[in-house]
C-alpha positions in Angstrom: 1.6 37.6 44.7 -1.7 36.3 44.1 -4.6 38.9 42.3 -7.4 39.4 45.3 -9.5 39.0 42.7 -8.9 35.1 42.4 -11.0 34.9 45.8 -13.9 36.0 44.6 -13.9 34.2 41.2 -13.0 30.7 43.3 -16.1 28.2 42.5 -16.9 26.8 46.0 -14.7 27.1 49.4 -12.1 24.4 47.5 -9.3 26.1 45.7 -8.6 23.4 43.3 -10.3 20.8 41.7 -9.1 17.2 40.5 -9.8 14.6 37.7 -8.8 11.6 36.2 -8.5 11.0 32.7 -6.9 9.0 30.5 -3.2 10.8 28.5 -1.3 9.9 25.6 2.3 10.4 26.7 5.5 10.8 24.0 8.8 11.6 23.5 9.3 15.1 22.3 13.4 14.2 21.8 13.2 10.4 20.8 11.0 8.0 18.3 10.3 6.5 21.1 6.7 4.7 20.4 3.4 6.8 23.0 2.0 5.1 25.8 -1.1 5.3 27.2 -1.4 6.2 30.7 -3.9 7.9 33.4 -3.5 11.8 34.9 -4.7 13.1 37.6 -5.1 16.6 36.8 -5.7 19.5 39.1 -7.0 22.7 38.1 -8.0 25.8 39.7 -11.0 25.9 41.0 -12.3 28.9 39.0 -14.2 29.7 35.8 -12.4 28.1 32.6 -10.4 25.7 35.4 -6.8 26.5 34.6 -4.9 23.8 34.5 -2.0 23.7 37.7 -0.9 20.6 37.4 -0.6 17.2 36.0 0.9 13.5 37.6 0.8 10.1 35.6 0.5 6.8 36.4 0.5 3.3 34.5 -2.9 2.1 36.0 -6.2 3.7 36.8 -6.1 2.0 39.9 -2.3 4.2 40.3 -4.0 7.1 40.2 -7.2 6.6 41.7 -5.0 5.5 44.8 -2.9 8.8 44.7 -6.4 11.2 43.9 -8.0 9.5 47.7 -4.7 10.3 49.5 -4.1 14.6 48.0 -8.1 15.3 47.4 -8.2 16.2 51.4 -5.2 18.1 50.9 -7.0 20.5 49.3 -6.7 23.9 50.2 -9.6 25.9 51.2 -10.3 29.4 51.0 -12.1 30.1 53.8 -8.9 28.7 55.5 -6.9 31.1 54.4 -5.9 29.7 51.5 -4.4 26.1 53.5 -5.1 22.7 53.9 -7.6 21.6 56.9 -5.2 21.0 59.6 -5.5 18.4 60.8 -5.7 16.7 57.7 -9.3 14.5 57.1 -9.9 11.3 56.8 -11.5 10.5 53.3 -14.8 10.0 55.1 -15.0 13.1 56.1 -13.8 14.8 53.4 -16.6 13.1 51.5 -18.8 13.4 54.2 -17.7 17.6 53.8 -18.2 17.0 49.9 -21.7 15.9 50.7 -22.5 18.3 53.5 -22.1 21.1 51.1 -23.2 19.6 47.3 -20.1 20.0 45.9 -19.7 17.9 42.8 -16.6 16.0 43.3 -15.7 13.0 39.9 -14.7 10.5 42.3 -16.4 10.8 45.5 -19.9 12.9 45.1 -21.1 12.4 41.2 -24.7 12.8 42.3 -24.3 16.5 42.8 -25.0 18.8 40.5 -21.9 20.3 38.3 -21.8 24.1 38.5 -21.7 25.8 35.1 -18.4 27.8 34.3 -20.4 31.4 34.1 
């Protein structure tokens, strides 16, 4: 069971935040060369932003497409840690981010980034 303290630590209503970044992939068990790929990193929306999962893609365009598909599914604290039902469209989700002045590296870059305090 998840400690209730997490409910007090979330930086805003989103339980997770996503980011896209270039990554270097290498095999631990073979001598295959390193591969440069793109990743969508899902992080807990708490101080320190600990990583929760990582999905890799061969191109930035594929990563952005995946990002835009899954970001609307982000669970919200105010919804009992569940995603909205029904899921919003990408435009509706973006409008929500703008209305709440929440930073998103793809959909709302102009909002302030909240410090990790």
